[in-house]
mmCIF file of the N, C-alpha and C atoms, coordinates in Angstrom:
data_MODEL
# 
_entry.id   MODEL 
# 
loop_
_atom_site.group_PDB 
_atom_site.id 
_atom_site.type_symbol 
_atom_site.label_atom_id 
_atom_site.label_alt_id 
_atom_site.label_comp_id 
_atom_site.label_asym_id 
_atom_site.label_entity_id 
_atom_site.label_seq_id 
_atom_site.pdbx_PDB_ins_code 
_atom_site.Cartn_x 
_atom_site.Cartn_y 
_atom_site.Cartn_z 
_atom_site.occupancy 
_atom_site.B_iso_or_equiv 
_atom_site.pdbx_formal_charge 
_atom_site.auth_seq_id 
_atom_site.auth_comp_id 
_atom_site.auth_asym_id 
_atom_site.auth_atom_id 
_atom_site.pdbx_PDB_model_num 
ATOM 1   N N  . MET A 1 1  ? 154.816 144.251 303.337 1.00 0.00 ? 1  MET A N  1 
ATOM 2   C CA . MET A 1 1  ? 155.933 145.357 303.041 1.00 0.00 ? 1  MET A CA 1 
ATOM 3   C C  . MET A 1 1  ? 156.781 145.943 302.468 1.00 0.00 ? 1  MET A C  1 
ATOM 4   N N  . ARG A 1 2  ? 156.784 147.174 303.255 1.00 0.00 ? 2  ARG A N  1 
ATOM 5   C CA . ARG A 1 2  ? 156.740 148.720 302.512 1.00 0.00 ? 2  ARG A CA 1 
ATOM 6   C C  . ARG A 1 2  ? 158.301 148.344 302.132 1.00 0.00 ? 2  ARG A C  1 
ATOM 7   N N  . ILE A 1 3  ? 158.825 148.710 301.020 1.00 0.00 ? 3  ILE A N  1 
ATOM 8   C CA . ILE A 1 3  ? 160.301 148.887 300.438 1.00 0.00 ? 3  ILE A CA 1 
ATOM 9   C C  . ILE A 1 3  ? 160.306 150.062 299.209 1.00 0.00 ? 3  ILE A C  1 
ATOM 10  N N  . GLU A 1 4  ? 161.228 150.576 299.562 1.00 0.00 ? 4  GLU A N  1 
ATOM 11  C CA . GLU A 1 4  ? 161.346 151.353 298.186 1.00 0.00 ? 4  GLU A CA 1 
ATOM 12  C C  . GLU A 1 4  ? 161.077 150.730 297.211 1.00 0.00 ? 4  GLU A C  1 
ATOM 13  N N  . ALA A 1 5  ? 160.571 151.387 295.964 1.00 0.00 ? 5  ALA A N  1 
ATOM 14  C CA . ALA A 1 5  ? 160.342 151.216 294.781 1.00 0.00 ? 5  ALA A CA 1 
ATOM 15  C C  . ALA A 1 5  ? 161.434 150.443 294.161 1.00 0.00 ? 5  ALA A C  1 
ATOM 16  N N  . SER A 1 6  ? 162.942 151.003 293.638 1.00 0.00 ? 6  SER A N  1 
ATOM 17  C CA . SER A 1 6  ? 164.067 150.698 293.412 1.00 0.00 ? 6  SER A CA 1 
ATOM 18  C C  . SER A 1 6  ? 164.402 149.287 293.738 1.00 0.00 ? 6  SER A C  1 
ATOM 19  N N  . THR A 1 7  ? 163.956 149.280 295.234 1.00 0.00 ? 7  THR A N  1 
ATOM 20  C CA . THR A 1 7  ? 164.621 147.592 296.009 1.00 0.00 ? 7  THR A CA 1 
ATOM 21  C C  . THR A 1 7  ? 163.502 146.505 295.065 1.00 0.00 ? 7  THR A C  1 
ATOM 22  N N  . ARG A 1 8  ? 162.462 146.792 295.062 1.00 0.00 ? 8  ARG A N  1 
ATOM 23  C CA . ARG A 1 8  ? 161.216 146.131 294.739 1.00 0.00 ? 8  ARG A CA 1 
ATOM 24  C C  . ARG A 1 8  ? 161.170 145.674 293.343 1.00 0.00 ? 8  ARG A C  1 
ATOM 25  N N  . ALA A 1 9  ? 161.576 146.183 292.230 1.00 0.00 ? 9  ALA A N  1 
ATOM 26  C CA . ALA A 1 9  ? 162.307 146.331 291.164 1.00 0.00 ? 9  ALA A CA 1 
ATOM 27  C C  . ALA A 1 9  ? 162.819 145.070 290.735 1.00 0.00 ? 9  ALA A C  1 
ATOM 28  N N  . LEU A 1 10 ? 164.441 145.322 292.070 1.00 0.00 ? 10 LEU A N  1 
ATOM 29  C CA . LEU A 1 10 ? 165.508 144.565 291.823 1.00 0.00 ? 10 LEU A CA 1 
ATOM 30  C C  . LEU A 1 10 ? 164.879 143.237 291.993 1.00 0.00 ? 10 LEU A C  1 
ATOM 31  N N  . ILE A 1 11 ? 163.855 143.130 293.423 1.00 0.00 ? 11 ILE A N  1 
ATOM 32  C CA . ILE A 1 11 ? 163.505 141.673 293.790 1.00 0.00 ? 11 ILE A CA 1 
ATOM 33  C C  . ILE A 1 11 ? 162.727 141.080 292.872 1.00 0.00 ? 11 ILE A C  1 
ATOM 34  N N  . ASP A 1 12 ? 161.882 141.900 291.856 1.00 0.00 ? 12 ASP A N  1 
ATOM 35  C CA . ASP A 1 12 ? 161.146 141.368 290.667 1.00 0.00 ? 12 ASP A CA 1 
ATOM 36  C C  . ASP A 1 12 ? 161.370 140.724 289.845 1.00 0.00 ? 12 ASP A C  1 
ATOM 37  N N  . GLU A 1 13 ? 163.027 141.975 289.504 1.00 0.00 ? 13 GLU A N  1 
ATOM 38  C CA . GLU A 1 13 ? 163.579 141.195 287.892 1.00 0.00 ? 13 GLU A CA 1 
ATOM 39  C C  . GLU A 1 13 ? 164.598 139.861 287.943 1.00 0.00 ? 13 GLU A C  1 
ATOM 40  N N  . ALA A 1 14 ? 165.037 139.327 289.650 1.00 0.00 ? 14 ALA A N  1 
ATOM 41  C CA . ALA A 1 14 ? 165.851 138.406 290.200 1.00 0.00 ? 14 ALA A CA 1 
ATOM 42  C C  . ALA A 1 14 ? 164.250 137.349 290.132 1.00 0.00 ? 14 ALA A C  1 
ATOM 43  N N  . ALA A 1 15 ? 163.559 137.628 290.709 1.00 0.00 ? 15 ALA A N  1 
ATOM 44  C CA . ALA A 1 15 ? 162.661 136.774 291.130 1.00 0.00 ? 15 ALA A CA 1 
ATOM 45  C C  . ALA A 1 15 ? 161.740 136.198 289.494 1.00 0.00 ? 15 ALA A C  1 
ATOM 46  N N  . THR A 1 16 ? 161.832 137.202 288.456 1.00 0.00 ? 16 THR A N  1 
ATOM 47  C CA . THR A 1 16 ? 161.060 137.095 286.806 1.00 0.00 ? 16 THR A CA 1 
ATOM 48  C C  . THR A 1 16 ? 162.268 136.114 286.263 1.00 0.00 ? 16 THR A C  1 
ATOM 49  N N  . LEU A 1 17 ? 163.518 136.449 286.538 1.00 0.00 ? 17 LEU A N  1 
ATOM 50  C CA . LEU A 1 17 ? 164.742 135.831 285.873 1.00 0.00 ? 17 LEU A CA 1 
ATOM 51  C C  . LEU A 1 17 ? 164.938 134.239 286.468 1.00 0.00 ? 17 LEU A C  1 
ATOM 52  N N  . LEU A 1 18 ? 163.815 133.718 287.314 1.00 0.00 ? 18 LEU A N  1 
ATOM 53  C CA . LEU A 1 18 ? 164.095 132.830 288.118 1.00 0.00 ? 18 LEU A CA 1 
ATOM 54  C C  . LEU A 1 18 ? 162.645 131.768 287.925 1.00 0.00 ? 18 LEU A C  1 
ATOM 55  N N  . GLY A 1 19 ? 161.866 132.761 286.777 1.00 0.00 ? 19 GLY A N  1 
ATOM 56  C CA . GLY A 1 19 ? 160.409 132.373 286.647 1.00 0.00 ? 19 GLY A CA 1 
ATOM 57  C C  . GLY A 1 19 ? 159.486 131.944 288.213 1.00 0.00 ? 19 GLY A C  1 
ATOM 58  N N  . LYS A 1 20 ? 159.663 132.907 288.995 1.00 0.00 ? 20 LYS A N  1 
ATOM 59  C CA . LYS A 1 20 ? 158.632 133.280 290.330 1.00 0.00 ? 20 LYS A CA 1 
ATOM 60  C C  . LYS A 1 20 ? 158.327 134.050 290.977 1.00 0.00 ? 20 LYS A C  1 
ATOM 61  N N  . THR A 1 21 ? 157.366 134.562 291.209 1.00 0.00 ? 21 THR A N  1 
ATOM 62  C CA . THR A 1 21 ? 156.633 135.214 291.678 1.00 0.00 ? 21 THR A CA 1 
ATOM 63  C C  . THR A 1 21 ? 157.699 135.889 292.886 1.00 0.00 ? 21 THR A C  1 
ATOM 64  N N  . ARG A 1 22 ? 157.343 137.337 292.828 1.00 0.00 ? 22 ARG A N  1 
ATOM 65  C CA . ARG A 1 22 ? 157.506 138.061 294.168 1.00 0.00 ? 22 ARG A CA 1 
ATOM 66  C C  . ARG A 1 22 ? 157.540 137.409 295.403 1.00 0.00 ? 22 ARG A C  1 
ATOM 67  N N  . THR A 1 23 ? 156.662 136.760 295.819 1.00 0.00 ? 23 THR A N  1 
ATOM 68  C CA . THR A 1 23 ? 156.464 136.127 297.033 1.00 0.00 ? 23 THR A CA 1 
ATOM 69  C C  . THR A 1 23 ? 157.252 134.654 296.769 1.00 0.00 ? 23 THR A C  1 
ATOM 70  N N  . ASP A 1 24 ? 157.527 133.955 296.534 1.00 0.00 ? 24 ASP A N  1 
ATOM 71  C CA . ASP A 1 24 ? 157.635 132.608 296.249 1.00 0.00 ? 24 ASP A CA 1 
ATOM 72  C C  . ASP A 1 24 ? 158.980 133.155 296.440 1.00 0.00 ? 24 ASP A C  1 
ATOM 73  N N  . PHE A 1 25 ? 160.059 133.862 295.615 1.00 0.00 ? 25 PHE A N  1 
ATOM 74  C CA . PHE A 1 25 ? 161.041 134.751 295.228 1.00 0.00 ? 25 PHE A CA 1 
ATOM 75  C C  . PHE A 1 25 ? 161.566 134.944 297.088 1.00 0.00 ? 25 PHE A C  1 
ATOM 76  N N  . MET A 1 26 ? 160.921 136.079 297.266 1.00 0.00 ? 26 MET A N  1 
ATOM 77  C CA . MET A 1 26 ? 160.831 136.519 298.752 1.00 0.00 ? 26 MET A CA 1 
ATOM 78  C C  . MET A 1 26 ? 160.979 135.151 299.981 1.00 0.00 ? 26 MET A C  1 
ATOM 79  N N  . ILE A 1 27 ? 160.193 134.359 300.208 1.00 0.00 ? 27 ILE A N  1 
ATOM 80  C CA . ILE A 1 27 ? 160.195 133.208 301.137 1.00 0.00 ? 27 ILE A CA 1 
ATOM 81  C C  . ILE A 1 27 ? 161.248 132.482 300.495 1.00 0.00 ? 27 ILE A C  1 
ATOM 82  N N  . ASP A 1 28 ? 161.699 131.586 299.359 1.00 0.00 ? 28 ASP A N  1 
ATOM 83  C CA . ASP A 1 28 ? 163.014 130.957 299.601 1.00 0.00 ? 28 ASP A CA 1 
ATOM 84  C C  . ASP A 1 28 ? 163.851 132.165 299.585 1.00 0.00 ? 28 ASP A C  1 
ATOM 85  N N  . VAL A 1 29 ? 164.488 133.051 299.528 1.00 0.00 ? 29 VAL A N  1 
ATOM 86  C CA . VAL A 1 29 ? 165.687 133.768 299.885 1.00 0.00 ? 29 VAL A CA 1 
ATOM 87  C C  . VAL A 1 29 ? 165.560 133.948 301.625 1.00 0.00 ? 29 VAL A C  1 
ATOM 88  N N  . ALA A 1 30 ? 164.686 134.318 302.237 1.00 0.00 ? 30 ALA A N  1 
ATOM 89  C CA . ALA A 1 30 ? 164.352 134.475 302.954 1.00 0.00 ? 30 ALA A CA 1 
ATOM 90  C C  . ALA A 1 30 ? 164.658 132.862 304.425 1.00 0.00 ? 30 ALA A C  1 
ATOM 91  N N  . ARG A 1 31 ? 163.939 131.801 303.525 1.00 0.00 ? 31 ARG A N  1 
ATOM 92  C CA . ARG A 1 31 ? 164.059 130.255 304.478 1.00 0.00 ? 31 ARG A CA 1 
ATOM 93  C C  . ARG A 1 31 ? 165.709 130.002 304.462 1.00 0.00 ? 31 ARG A C  1 
ATOM 94  N N  . ARG A 1 32 ? 166.243 130.473 303.032 1.00 0.00 ? 32 ARG A N  1 
ATOM 95  C CA . ARG A 1 32 ? 167.969 129.990 302.898 1.00 0.00 ? 32 ARG A CA 1 
ATOM 96  C C  . ARG A 1 32 ? 168.664 131.155 304.069 1.00 0.00 ? 32 ARG A C  1 
ATOM 97  N N  . GLN A 1 33 ? 168.413 132.098 303.988 1.00 0.00 ? 33 GLN A N  1 
ATOM 98  C CA . GLN A 1 33 ? 168.975 132.784 304.826 1.00 0.00 ? 33 GLN A CA 1 
ATOM 99  C C  . GLN A 1 33 ? 168.737 132.459 306.742 1.00 0.00 ? 33 GLN A C  1 
ATOM 100 N N  . ALA A 1 34 ? 167.557 131.880 306.672 1.00 0.00 ? 34 ALA A N  1 
ATOM 101 C CA . ALA A 1 34 ? 167.323 131.551 308.044 1.00 0.00 ? 34 ALA A CA 1 
ATOM 102 C C  . ALA A 1 34 ? 168.134 130.112 308.514 1.00 0.00 ? 34 ALA A C  1 
ATOM 103 N N  . ILE A 1 35 ? 167.958 129.774 307.427 1.00 0.00 ? 35 ILE A N  1 
ATOM 104 C CA . ILE A 1 35 ? 169.002 128.248 307.690 1.00 0.00 ? 35 ILE A CA 1 
ATOM 105 C C  . ILE A 1 35 ? 170.080 128.926 308.003 1.00 0.00 ? 35 ILE A C  1 
ATOM 106 N N  . ASP A 1 36 ? 170.702 129.146 306.728 1.00 0.00 ? 36 ASP A N  1 
ATOM 107 C CA . ASP A 1 36 ? 171.828 129.646 306.945 1.00 0.00 ? 36 ASP A CA 1 
ATOM 108 C C  . ASP A 1 36 ? 171.936 130.527 308.363 1.00 0.00 ? 36 ASP A C  1 
ATOM 109 N N  . VAL A 1 37 ? 171.594 131.545 309.297 1.00 0.00 ? 37 VAL A N  1 
ATOM 110 C CA . VAL A 1 37 ? 171.508 131.446 310.059 1.00 0.00 ? 37 VAL A CA 1 
ATOM 111 C C  . VAL A 1 37 ? 171.883 130.779 311.449 1.00 0.00 ? 37 VAL A C  1 
ATOM 112 N N  . LEU A 1 38 ? 170.660 129.813 311.394 1.00 0.00 ? 38 LEU A N  1 
ATOM 113 C CA . LEU A 1 38 ? 170.671 128.691 312.162 1.00 0.00 ? 38 LEU A CA 1 
ATOM 114 C C  . LEU A 1 38 ? 171.444 127.636 312.093 1.00 0.00 ? 38 LEU A C  1 
ATOM 115 N N  . LEU A 1 39 ? 172.471 127.865 311.247 1.00 0.00 ? 39 LEU A N  1 
ATOM 116 C CA . LEU A 1 39 ? 173.588 126.808 311.148 1.00 0.00 ? 39 LEU A CA 1 
ATOM 117 C C  . LEU A 1 39 ? 174.772 127.929 312.017 1.00 0.00 ? 39 LEU A C  1 
ATOM 118 N N  . ASP A 1 40 ? 174.574 128.567 311.416 1.00 0.00 ? 40 ASP A N  1 
ATOM 119 C CA . ASP A 1 40 ? 176.291 128.999 311.903 1.00 0.00 ? 40 ASP A CA 1 
ATOM 120 C C  . ASP A 1 40 ? 176.207 129.346 313.685 1.00 0.00 ? 40 ASP A C  1 
ATOM 121 N N  . GLN A 1 41 ? 174.860 129.329 313.854 1.00 0.00 ? 41 GLN A N  1 
ATOM 122 C CA . GLN A 1 41 ? 174.309 129.148 315.040 1.00 0.00 ? 41 GLN A CA 1 
ATOM 123 C C  . GLN A 1 41 ? 175.274 127.538 315.959 1.00 0.00 ? 41 GLN A C  1 
ATOM 124 N N  . ARG A 1 42 ? 174.892 126.259 315.040 1.00 0.00 ? 42 ARG A N  1 
ATOM 125 C CA . ARG A 1 42 ? 175.734 125.018 315.132 1.00 0.00 ? 42 ARG A CA 1 
ATOM 126 C C  . ARG A 1 42 ? 176.160 124.606 314.503 1.00 0.00 ? 42 ARG A C  1 
ATOM 127 N N  . LEU A 1 43 ? 176.961 125.101 313.805 1.00 0.00 ? 43 LEU A N  1 
ATOM 128 C CA . LEU A 1 43 ? 178.003 123.946 313.161 1.00 0.00 ? 43 LEU A CA 1 
ATOM 129 C C  . LEU A 1 43 ? 179.495 125.174 313.549 1.00 0.00 ? 43 LEU A C  1 
ATOM 130 N N  . PHE A 1 44 ? 180.041 124.765 313.309 1.00 0.00 ? 44 PHE A N  1 
ATOM 131 C CA . PHE A 1 44 ? 181.400 124.837 313.730 1.00 0.00 ? 44 PHE A CA 1 
ATOM 132 C C  . PHE A 1 44 ? 182.614 124.084 312.970 1.00 0.00 ? 44 PHE A C  1 
ATOM 133 N N  . VAL A 1 45 ? 183.634 124.315 312.857 1.00 0.00 ? 45 VAL A N  1 
ATOM 134 C CA . VAL A 1 45 ? 185.063 123.891 311.896 1.00 0.00 ? 45 VAL A CA 1 
ATOM 135 C C  . VAL A 1 45 ? 186.224 124.169 312.889 1.00 0.00 ? 45 VAL A C  1 
ATOM 136 N N  . LEU A 1 46 ? 186.756 123.269 313.060 1.00 0.00 ? 46 LEU A N  1 
ATOM 137 C CA . LEU A 1 46 ? 188.118 123.481 313.574 1.00 0.00 ? 46 LEU A CA 1 
ATOM 138 C C  . LEU A 1 46 ? 189.122 122.269 312.787 1.00 0.00 ? 46 LEU A C  1 
ATOM 139 N N  . GLU A 1 47 ? 190.097 122.995 313.474 1.00 0.00 ? 47 GLU A N  1 
ATOM 140 C CA . GLU A 1 47 ? 191.834 122.410 312.800 1.00 0.00 ? 47 GLU A CA 1 
ATOM 141 C C  . GLU A 1 47 ? 192.095 121.055 313.357 1.00 0.00 ? 47 GLU A C  1 
ATOM 142 N N  . THR A 1 48 ? 192.602 120.282 313.110 1.00 0.00 ? 48 THR A N  1 
ATOM 143 C CA . THR A 1 48 ? 192.677 118.641 313.624 1.00 0.00 ? 48 THR A CA 1 
ATOM 144 C C  . THR A 1 48 ? 193.190 118.792 315.375 1.00 0.00 ? 48 THR A C  1 
ATOM 145 N N  . GLY A 1 49 ? 194.047 119.726 315.380 1.00 0.00 ? 49 GLY A N  1 
ATOM 146 C CA . GLY A 1 49 ? 194.230 119.823 316.606 1.00 0.00 ? 49 GLY A CA 1 
ATOM 147 C C  . GLY A 1 49 ? 192.846 119.959 318.166 1.00 0.00 ? 49 GLY A C  1 
ATOM 148 N N  . ALA A 1 50 ? 192.600 120.865 317.130 1.00 0.00 ? 50 ALA A N  1 
ATOM 149 C CA . ALA A 1 50 ? 191.689 121.303 318.291 1.00 0.00 ? 50 ALA A CA 1 
ATOM 150 C C  . ALA A 1 50 ? 190.548 120.911 318.360 1.00 0.00 ? 50 ALA A C  1 
ATOM 151 N N  . TYR A 1 51 ? 190.131 119.780 317.291 1.00 0.00 ? 51 TYR A N  1 
ATOM 152 C CA . TYR A 1 51 ? 189.265 118.847 317.082 1.00 0.00 ? 51 TYR A CA 1 
ATOM 153 C C  . TYR A 1 51 ? 189.418 117.813 318.416 1.00 0.00 ? 51 TYR A C  1 
ATOM 154 N N  . ASP A 1 52 ? 190.664 117.357 317.909 1.00 0.00 ? 52 ASP A N  1 
ATOM 155 C CA . ASP A 1 52 ? 190.969 116.282 318.884 1.00 0.00 ? 52 ASP A CA 1 
ATOM 156 C C  . ASP A 1 52 ? 191.001 116.572 320.002 1.00 0.00 ? 52 ASP A C  1 
ATOM 157 N N  . ALA A 1 53 ? 191.169 117.938 320.501 1.00 0.00 ? 53 ALA A N  1 
ATOM 158 C CA . ALA A 1 53 ? 191.248 118.477 322.301 1.00 0.00 ? 53 ALA A CA 1 
ATOM 159 C C  . ALA A 1 53 ? 189.877 118.404 322.483 1.00 0.00 ? 53 ALA A C  1 
ATOM 160 N N  . PHE A 1 54 ? 188.734 119.101 321.379 1.00 0.00 ? 54 PHE A N  1 
ATOM 161 C CA . PHE A 1 54 ? 187.435 118.961 321.993 1.00 0.00 ? 54 PHE A CA 1 
ATOM 162 C C  . PHE A 1 54 ? 186.826 117.788 321.626 1.00 0.00 ? 54 PHE A C  1 
ATOM 163 N N  . VAL A 1 55 ? 187.143 116.443 321.045 1.00 0.00 ? 55 VAL A N  1 
ATOM 164 C CA . VAL A 1 55 ? 186.750 115.377 321.172 1.00 0.00 ? 55 VAL A CA 1 
ATOM 165 C C  . VAL A 1 55 ? 186.807 115.111 322.456 1.00 0.00 ? 55 VAL A C  1 
ATOM 166 N N  . GLN A 1 56 ? 187.642 114.883 322.927 1.00 0.00 ? 56 GLN A N  1 
ATOM 167 C CA . GLN A 1 56 ? 188.391 114.314 324.110 1.00 0.00 ? 56 GLN A CA 1 
ATOM 168 C C  . GLN A 1 56 ? 187.733 115.328 325.311 1.00 0.00 ? 56 GLN A C  1 
ATOM 169 N N  . ALA A 1 57 ? 187.943 116.453 325.129 1.00 0.00 ? 57 ALA A N  1 
ATOM 170 C CA . ALA A 1 57 ? 187.147 116.969 326.629 1.00 0.00 ? 57 ALA A CA 1 
ATOM 171 C C  . ALA A 1 57 ? 185.720 116.691 326.837 1.00 0.00 ? 57 ALA A C  1 
ATOM 172 N N  . LEU A 1 58 ? 185.084 116.380 325.292 1.00 0.00 ? 58 LEU A N  1 
ATOM 173 C CA . LEU A 1 58 ? 183.515 115.031 325.446 1.00 0.00 ? 58 LEU A CA 1 
ATOM 174 C C  . LEU A 1 58 ? 183.676 113.750 326.442 1.00 0.00 ? 58 LEU A C  1 
ATOM 175 N N  . ASP A 1 59 ? 184.535 113.886 325.617 1.00 0.00 ? 59 ASP A N  1 
ATOM 176 C CA . ASP A 1 59 ? 184.063 112.038 325.870 1.00 0.00 ? 59 ASP A CA 1 
ATOM 177 C C  . ASP A 1 59 ? 185.197 111.583 327.492 1.00 0.00 ? 59 ASP A C  1 
ATOM 178 N N  . ASN A 1 60 ? 185.984 112.869 328.112 1.00 0.00 ? 60 ASN A N  1 
ATOM 179 C CA . ASN A 1 60 ? 185.992 112.673 329.465 1.00 0.00 ? 60 ASN A CA 1 
ATOM 180 C C  . ASN A 1 60 ? 186.026 114.126 330.240 1.00 0.00 ? 60 ASN A C  1 
ATOM 181 N N  . PRO A 1 61 ? 184.367 114.425 330.513 1.00 0.00 ? 61 PRO A N  1 
ATOM 182 C CA . PRO A 1 61 ? 184.124 115.205 331.247 1.00 0.00 ? 61 PRO A CA 1 
ATOM 183 C C  . PRO A 1 61 ? 184.331 115.438 332.215 1.00 0.00 ? 61 PRO A C  1 
ATOM 184 N N  . PRO A 1 62 ? 184.555 116.657 333.155 1.00 0.00 ? 62 PRO A N  1 
ATOM 185 C CA . PRO A 1 62 ? 184.672 116.836 334.967 1.00 0.00 ? 62 PRO A CA 1 
ATOM 186 C C  . PRO A 1 62 ? 183.762 115.780 335.199 1.00 0.00 ? 62 PRO A C  1 
ATOM 187 N N  . ALA A 1 63 ? 184.501 115.487 336.654 1.00 0.00 ? 63 ALA A N  1 
ATOM 188 C CA . ALA A 1 63 ? 183.652 114.967 337.523 1.00 0.00 ? 63 ALA A CA 1 
ATOM 189 C C  . ALA A 1 63 ? 182.373 116.168 337.960 1.00 0.00 ? 63 ALA A C  1 
ATOM 190 N N  . PRO A 1 64 ? 181.216 115.447 338.173 1.00 0.00 ? 64 PRO A N  1 
ATOM 191 C CA . PRO A 1 64 ? 180.221 116.644 338.546 1.00 0.00 ? 64 PRO A CA 1 
ATOM 192 C C  . PRO A 1 64 ? 180.844 117.202 340.413 1.00 0.00 ? 64 PRO A C  1 
ATOM 193 N N  . GLY A 1 65 ? 180.381 118.750 340.444 1.00 0.00 ? 65 GLY A N  1 
ATOM 194 C CA . GLY A 1 65 ? 180.518 119.219 341.260 1.00 0.00 ? 65 GLY A CA 1 
ATOM 195 C C  . GLY A 1 65 ? 179.330 119.803 342.179 1.00 0.00 ? 65 GLY A C  1 
ATOM 196 N N  . PRO A 1 66 ? 179.237 120.058 343.355 1.00 0.00 ? 66 PRO A N  1 
ATOM 197 C CA . PRO A 1 66 ? 178.873 120.172 344.737 1.00 0.00 ? 66 PRO A CA 1 
ATOM 198 C C  . PRO A 1 66 ? 177.031 120.943 343.671 1.00 0.00 ? 66 PRO A C  1 
ATOM 199 N N  . LYS A 1 67 ? 177.089 121.699 343.094 1.00 0.00 ? 67 LYS A N  1 
ATOM 200 C CA . LYS A 1 67 ? 176.321 122.641 342.584 1.00 0.00 ? 67 LYS A CA 1 
ATOM 201 C C  . LYS A 1 67 ? 175.687 121.573 341.312 1.00 0.00 ? 67 LYS A C  1 
ATOM 202 N N  . LEU A 1 68 ? 175.932 120.930 340.277 1.00 0.00 ? 68 LEU A N  1 
ATOM 203 C CA . LEU A 1 68 ? 175.421 120.221 339.424 1.00 0.00 ? 68 LEU A CA 1 
ATOM 204 C C  . LEU A 1 68 ? 174.420 119.198 340.519 1.00 0.00 ? 68 LEU A C  1 
ATOM 205 N N  . LYS A 1 69 ? 175.229 118.118 340.977 1.00 0.00 ? 69 LYS A N  1 
ATOM 206 C CA . LYS A 1 69 ? 174.792 117.382 341.829 1.00 0.00 ? 69 LYS A CA 1 
ATOM 207 C C  . LYS A 1 69 ? 173.531 117.952 342.862 1.00 0.00 ? 69 LYS A C  1 
ATOM 208 N N  . ARG A 1 70 ? 173.223 118.975 343.359 1.00 0.00 ? 70 ARG A N  1 
ATOM 209 C CA . ARG A 1 70 ? 172.536 119.617 343.856 1.00 0.00 ? 70 ARG A CA 1 
ATOM 210 C C  . ARG A 1 70 ? 171.264 120.327 342.420 1.00 0.00 ? 70 ARG A C  1 
ATOM 211 N N  . LEU A 1 71 ? 171.621 120.693 341.516 1.00 0.00 ? 71 LEU A N  1 
ATOM 212 C CA . LEU A 1 71 ? 170.775 120.454 340.705 1.00 0.00 ? 71 LEU A CA 1 
ATOM 213 C C  . LEU A 1 71 ? 170.147 119.310 340.259 1.00 0.00 ? 71 LEU A C  1 
ATOM 214 N N  . MET A 1 72 ? 170.635 118.495 339.991 1.00 0.00 ? 72 MET A N  1 
ATOM 215 C CA . MET A 1 72 ? 170.060 116.512 339.826 1.00 0.00 ? 72 MET A CA 1 
ATOM 216 C C  . MET A 1 72 ? 169.444 116.030 340.581 1.00 0.00 ? 72 MET A C  1 
ATOM 217 N N  . ALA A 1 73 ? 169.392 116.782 342.069 1.00 0.00 ? 73 ALA A N  1 
ATOM 218 C CA . ALA A 1 73 ? 168.909 116.217 342.854 1.00 0.00 ? 73 ALA A CA 1 
ATOM 219 C C  . ALA A 1 73 ? 166.765 116.328 342.730 1.00 0.00 ? 73 ALA A C  1 
ATOM 220 N N  . ARG A 1 74 ? 167.218 117.636 342.429 1.00 0.00 ? 74 ARG A N  1 
ATOM 221 C CA . ARG A 1 74 ? 166.273 118.455 342.537 1.00 0.00 ? 74 ARG A CA 1 
ATOM 222 C C  . ARG A 1 74 ? 165.137 117.846 341.786 1.00 0.00 ? 74 ARG A C  1 
ATOM 223 N N  . LYS A 1 75 ? 164.113 117.557 342.320 1.00 0.00 ? 75 LYS A N  1 
ATOM 224 C CA . LYS A 1 75 ? 162.439 117.578 341.371 1.00 0.00 ? 75 LYS A CA 1 
ATOM 225 C C  . LYS A 1 75 ? 161.863 118.256 340.288 1.00 0.00 ? 75 LYS A C  1 
ATOM 226 N N  . PRO A 1 76 ? 162.006 118.054 339.253 1.00 0.00 ? 76 PRO A N  1 
ATOM 227 C CA . PRO A 1 76 ? 161.664 118.800 337.769 1.00 0.00 ? 76 PRO A CA 1 
ATOM 228 C C  . PRO A 1 76 ? 160.611 119.541 338.042 1.00 0.00 ? 76 PRO A C  1 
ATOM 229 N N  . VAL A 1 77 ? 160.314 120.574 337.934 1.00 0.00 ? 77 VAL A N  1 
ATOM 230 C CA . VAL A 1 77 ? 159.344 121.321 338.141 1.00 0.00 ? 77 VAL A CA 1 
ATOM 231 C C  . VAL A 1 77 ? 157.929 120.569 337.401 1.00 0.00 ? 77 VAL A C  1 
ATOM 232 N N  . TRP A 1 78 ? 158.091 120.332 336.422 1.00 0.00 ? 78 TRP A N  1 
ATOM 233 C CA . TRP A 1 78 ? 156.785 119.198 335.487 1.00 0.00 ? 78 TRP A CA 1 
ATOM 234 C C  . TRP A 1 78 ? 156.687 117.853 335.925 1.00 0.00 ? 78 TRP A C  1 
ATOM 235 N N  . GLU A 1 79 ? 157.265 117.722 336.776 1.00 0.00 ? 79 GLU A N  1 
ATOM 236 C CA . GLU A 1 79 ? 156.955 116.509 337.922 1.00 0.00 ? 79 GLU A CA 1 
ATOM 237 C C  . GLU A 1 79 ? 156.207 116.440 339.076 1.00 0.00 ? 79 GLU A C  1 
ATOM 238 N N  . ALA A 1 80 ? 156.217 118.405 339.645 1.00 0.00 ? 80 ALA A N  1 
ATOM 239 C CA . ALA A 1 80 ? 155.808 118.499 341.012 1.00 0.00 ? 80 ALA A CA 1 
ATOM 240 C C  . ALA A 1 80 ? 154.118 118.305 340.774 1.00 0.00 ? 80 ALA A C  1 
# 
């Protein structure tokens, strides 16, 4: 990776404090950031009223419309 000397020094200092190599430090940080990014896309928090409405909507979905019925009647591509 091409990075400025001051940034590399900062990373090296932090890695040394944790007893890690630069590579191990960067992999750990990148892994944690990747997990955070993915959780941001999958985890959400709702207040009680909004949560109750959300669960109600999940438990009582609308009846399938004509487009969904057509889609579900089609043979999947992988079964062709």
